[in-house]
N, C-alpha and C positions, 0 to 999 in steps of 0.2 A: 732614389732608394731602390734597391733590388728586391724583387719578390722573394719572400722568405722561403718558399718551396724551391725556387731556382737556386737560391743561396745554398740550401741544404744539399741539393743535387751536385752543385759545384764543389762543395766541401767533400762530399763522398768521392767524387771523381778524383780530386787532388789527393785525398787520402790513399786511394788505390794506386795512384801514380808514384807517390813518394815512399809508400810503404816498402821497407826492406832496403832502401838506399842508405848506407851507413854514414856517408860524409856529404855535407853540403858546403857550398862556398857562399860566405856572407860578404856582401859589398856594402860599405859605408862611405860617407863623404867626409874628407878632411875639411873641417870648417875654415881653416886658415888659407889653404891653397885651392880648395874646391876639387882636389884630386880624388879619384875613386880609389878605394883601398879594399882589396878582396883577400880573404883568408879562409882556409878550410876550418870547418866546425863539425864536431861529432853530433850526428842527429840523435835526438833523444827518443827513448823508447815509450813514447806516449802517442796514442792514436790521435791523428790530426783532427781538430775540431774547429779549425779556423784560426788557430793560434800555434805558432812554432816556439819552441823553447830551446835555449842553448846555455850551458854553463859558461862562466867567464870569471876571470879575476877582476875584481872591482876597480883595480888601478890600471887595467889594460887600456891601451890607446883606443881601441874600438868603443870602449865605454864613454870616453870623452867625446868621440866623434858622434855617437848616438845621442848623447845629451845635448849636443849643439845642433845636429841635423838628424832627426829621428827617421827620416825616409831611408829605407834599406831595400836591398834585393838579395834574395836567397836563390841560388841555382843548384840544381840537382842533375846528375848525369848517371845513367845506367847504360854504359857502353855496350854490354852484352845484349841488352834489349833494344838498343838503338833509340833510346828515350832521353829527351832533354826537357827540363822544366825550369821555368823562371817564375819566381813568386815575389811580388813587391808588397810592401806594407809599412807600417809604422812600428818602430821599436821603442821599448822602454827597458830600463835596467832596474832590477829590484833584488832584494834579499828576502825572499819568501821562504822561510825555513820549512814550512809544510810542503810546499811544492818541490823544494829541493830534495826533501826526503823521499817524496813520491817518485821523482825522476832519477834519483841516484842509483848507480850500479857500480860494482867494484872495478870494472874496466876503465872507469874515469880516473882511477888513481894514477894512471900513467901521466896524466896532465895535472892532476890535483892530488898530490901524494898525502896531504893532510885530510883529505875528504871533507866531510861536512863540518869538521872541527875548525876549518880554515875561516877566520872572520872576514877575509877578503874574497870569499867565494860568493858569487851571485848568479843571477839568471838574466839572460836577455829574453824578453818576451816580444814576439813579433806578431802583430795582428795583421793577417794577410788580407789585402784589399783586392788584389788582382793577380792572376796567374796566367801563364801561357805555356803550352807544351807542344812538342813535336815528337810524334811517335811513329817510327818507321818499322819496316819488317826486321825482325831480329835474326833472320836467317840469311847468311851471306849469299847463298845461291839465289834466293828469292830477290835480293837487292841487285845482284848481277844481271839476272834475267830482265828485271825492270829497266835497268840502265841500257842494256843492249836493245830492248824493244824501243825505248824512247830514241836512241841514237839512230836506229834503222828507220824509224818513222819521222826523223828530223823534228822531234818534239822535245820540249823541256822535260827532264826527268823529275817527277814528283814522287818522291819516295816516302814522304811522311804525311801523317795526319796532323794538322795544326789547328788548335782551338784556343780561344781565350776563355777564361773563367773569371767572372766577376763575383766577388764576395761582399762588396759593400756598395 
């Protein structure tokens, strides 16, 4: 079991990293073939506290996949900042009207035109257990200088900070 203070620090770090990234990629496992299935998901406007939330149609293929194999991966990329994040955890699907009202914003109508009145609207709740990130210089000139220095010194180019964050 992870130390609660370390867990809180890791949650805070992950919150800072994923804050402002509008789209995540959710990967589930097809229970019949074992094939990985990844799709974009709109990031919800809720401060990360160890749990990620995504709206879904309850009859969507990903719902069946999660019910059969709840282990998932959520990936985030902020190309402008040269930041890459992978978070893994356990997903459940629920229809929590109070949480749905808390998370809802009108921009979601593009995917869910009936809004909260849709009886097939639900939430995917992901309890994050582990995350890893790669954070490199967000300045192209800085990246190029580092690359040139490494090549001149015949060393491997190490452009990113890489760290694992355990939440459970």
